[in-house]
N, C-alpha and C positions, 0 to 999 in steps of 0.2 A: 770697333765695337762687338762684340760676339752678340749673336741674337738675342741671348737671354737676359744680356746688360739693357739689351731695345727695347725688351718686353717689359721691364721695371722702369721705363724713364716715363715720368709726365711733363706735360707743356702745360705750361700755364696760360691763362687766357692773355697774359701781355707779350707771351712769346718765349719766354726766357726757360730754358729746358734745365729742372731740376729732379734729380732722381728720388724716389719714395723715402730712403732712408735719409737725404738732404732736407726734407720736408718734414719728415716726424721729427727731425733732430732740432730743427728750426722752432717745430711747434712745442716741443719739450720744452726747449732754453726758455721760449715765451711763457710759458704755462708756472715753469717751475720760479722765474724769476718775476713774476707780476701777478701770480693769483691770489696771494692774501693783499696787496695793496689794490687790487680791485675788489676784493670781499669789503676792506675797510671802505672804498669809496660808496660801495652800494649802500653800506650800513648808514653812514654818513649823511649819504644823500636820503635817508629813510625808507630803505628797502625793507620790508618785512623780513626777508629771507636771504639776506646778502650774499651768503654761499651759493644758492641757487641760481641767484642773479647772475654771479661770475663763473659759475659751469656753465648756464647756457651761453653767456657771451663766447667763451672758447669753443663751445661745440658751434655754434654760428660761424665763430672762425674759421675753425676747422674745415668748414664748405667753401668757405673764401681763400682758399690756398696761397692763391696770389699775391697777398699781402703779406705772404711769409717768406717773398722776396725782401722786403725791406722791413727789419723790424720796427724802425720808428712809424712806419705806415700802419703796421698793425696793431702796436699799442694806441695810436692815436685813434685807431677805427673802436678798439677796444674800451678805450675809455669813454669815447661817445656812444658806443652801445649799452654800457654800463647808466649811464646818465639818462639815457632815452628808457630805458628798463626799468630803472629807480620811477620815473616820473609816469610811467605806464602803468605799473604795480600800486602806487598811490592812488590813482585815479580808479583803479579798479577797487581797492581798498574802499574808499570813500563811496564808491555804487554799493558796494556789497553790505557797508555798514549799515547806509540809510535805508537798505530793505530788511536789514534784521529788526526783530522787534529787541525792542529794550528790555533786557533782562537784569539789569543793575543799575540802580538810579544814576541819571547823568551826574549827580555832585560827588557820587563816590567815585575816589580815584583808583587807579588800577592796583592791585595789592603789590605788585613789585615795584612800583612808582614812588613808593613812600621809601623804600629801601636805597632806590636810585637817587632821590633829590638830594640825600646826605651829601653825596659827592661833586665836588666842584666841577669837576669835568662833565658830569652828565648835564649840568645846569647850562655850562656851555654847548653842549649837544643839543639842548633842547632848545635852546635858542636860538641855534642856527638852524635846524627844524622847523622852527616858526617863522622863519622868513619866507617870503614868495618864491615860489620852486626856481627862476631862474636867478634870483638873488642868490640863494641856498650852492646854487650848483657854482657860480662864480667864483664865491668866499671859500667854497672847498675846493676846487681847481688851482684856486689860488696861492691860498695860505696852507693849506694841508697838504697837497700835492707839491707846489711849487712851480705850479707852469707860469711860463710867462705868459702874459697877456695875447700875443699872436697866436700861440698856442691853444689857449681858451676858447679864443674867436673860432678857430679852428673845429677845434672839440665840438663846441655847440651850436655851430653855424651861425653865429653872428660877426658883427663887426668889432672890431677893437674898440671904437669910440665905445658901443653898446656894454661891453666887458667893463671899462671903466666907469662906467655910469652906473651899472648894478653893482660894483663893488663897492662905490663911494655911496650908496643909499642904503646897502645891505651893514656898511658899518657904522653909519649914522645911526641906523636901527639897531644894532647891539650895543653901540654907545649907550643909548637911550636906556635900552633894557637894564643894562648894568649900572646905570644911576638911580634907576627905582629898585632894584636890588638892594642897594647898599643902604 
């Protein structure tokens, strides 16, 4: 190996040696193949700025280059980060909204709400967003992302049995809400 090639080699914390172009290529593939799905995941999870959430996830993932050796580990890590960051942003928004003085009466719906409520898919999204956080996360990862229970459990850091429980409770709540709307 020539000296200049050795100078551009990186060693991951796991001990696997990869060249910078390999890491950059793996990151570019991961980004281009998954950015839009992570934006949609953040949006369905209720993030107010889903593109920023996805961008932040990839910025943090770039700092964890060792995960790029295994694309499956990288995307699992990215999904878990999207869920966690969306949850954190929702908490922050609740606190910020409580601190803001009310400029519009509480009974007045947001202006864009009237336009979106006509679309049936928006009603479904609203129903899913009304679920408790863990139930919403399980439903989105299971039915929208199509992940198996074991992958959902890994992503959310819960047991597979908890995934089943949260999914059943969420489906019961959604069914109940659908009956009310009919």
